[in-house]
C-alpha positions in Angstrom: 31.2 -20.9 -4.3 29.5 -19.7 -7.5 29.3 -15.9 -7.9 25.8 -14.5 -7.7 24.2 -13.0 -10.8 23.9 -9.3 -9.9 21.2 -8.2 -12.4 19.0 -5.7 -10.7 19.9 -2.1 -9.8 18.9 -0.9 -6.3 19.4 2.5 -4.8 20.7 2.3 -1.2 19.1 5.0 1.0 19.8 6.1 4.6 17.3 7.8 6.9 17.8 11.5 7.6 16.1 13.6 10.2 15.1 17.0 8.9 13.5 19.7 11.0 9.8 20.2 10.2 9.8 23.9 11.1 7.5 23.3 14.1 10.0 21.9 16.6 9.8 18.3 15.4 11.5 16.2 12.8 10.5 14.5 9.6 12.3 11.4 8.2 13.6 11.7 4.7 15.7 9.3 2.8 19.1 10.2 1.4 20.4 8.2 -1.6 23.9 6.7 -1.0 24.5 5.0 -4.3 23.5 2.3 -6.7 24.1 -1.4 -6.0 23.7 -4.2 -8.5 22.1 -7.1 -6.7 20.8 -10.7 -6.9 17.4 -11.1 -5.2 15.8 -14.1 -3.7 12.3 -13.9 -2.2 11.2 -15.9 0.9 7.7 -17.0 2.0 5.4 -14.0 2.5 2.6 -13.5 5.0 -0.2 -11.1 5.8 -0.6 -9.1 9.0 -3.0 -6.6 10.3 -1.5 -3.1 10.5 -3.6 -0.1 11.7 -6.8 -0.3 9.5 -5.4 -2.3 6.6 -3.9 -5.7 5.8 -0.2 -5.6 5.0 1.6 -8.2 3.0 5.2 -8.8 4.2 7.8 -10.7 2.1 11.3 -11.4 3.3 14.1 -11.1 0.8 17.8 -12.0 0.6 19.5 -9.4 -1.4 23.1 -10.1 -2.4 25.5 -7.2 -3.3 29.2 -6.7 -3.7 30.9 -6.1 -0.4 32.3 -2.7 0.6 34.8 -2.1 3.5 33.6 -1.8 7.0 32.6 1.8 7.8 32.3 2.8 4.1 29.2 4.8 3.2 28.4 2.4 0.4 28.2 -0.6 2.8 24.6 -1.4 3.7 23.6 -1.6 7.3 20.4 -2.5 9.2 18.0 0.5 9.3 18.8 1.5 5.8 16.7 0.5 2.7 17.0 -0.4 -0.9 14.7 1.2 -3.5 13.8 -0.3 -6.9 11.5 2.1 -8.6 8.4 2.4 -6.2 9.4 -0.8 -4.3 11.0 -0.4 -0.9 13.1 -3.1 0.8 13.8 -2.3 4.5 17.1 -3.8 5.6 16.9 -5.8 8.8 20.4 -7.5 8.9 23.6 -7.7 6.9 26.1 -10.6 6.8 29.2 -11.4 4.8 28.6 -14.2 2.4 31.3 -16.9 2.1 34.8 -17.0 3.6 36.3 -14.5 1.2 33.9 -11.6 2.1 33.4 -10.5 -1.5 29.6 -10.3 -1.2 27.1 -9.2 1.4 23.7 -10.8 2.1 21.2 -8.2 3.2 18.1 -9.6 4.8 15.2 -7.2 4.0 11.4 -7.0 4.2 9.1 -5.5 1.6 5.7 -4.4 2.9 2.7 -3.6 0.7 -0.9 -2.8 1.5 -3.3 -5.5 0.5 
């Protein structure tokens, strides 16, 4: 297997519930670290969401593997950030038989 070209820096972020001071909670995102990644886009589509049209594009984001349970290992429900772009992680799988890399399946949504 040829090693992927990890040429883009992504910040891995985890959701964090913070009290809003009125008895509820607000979701904030806590940075967990930077991952160098290889990115491959899939076929996008448009969908209606609330009062706007949203463009959804699936991505396969490949990063170096981290041990199971490590804070630096991406999991579904987290996200990658690249500047203003957000990639919501939907699934994570080991790539190849040696487990040196992880493939993160992610969605990027943008208002059209």
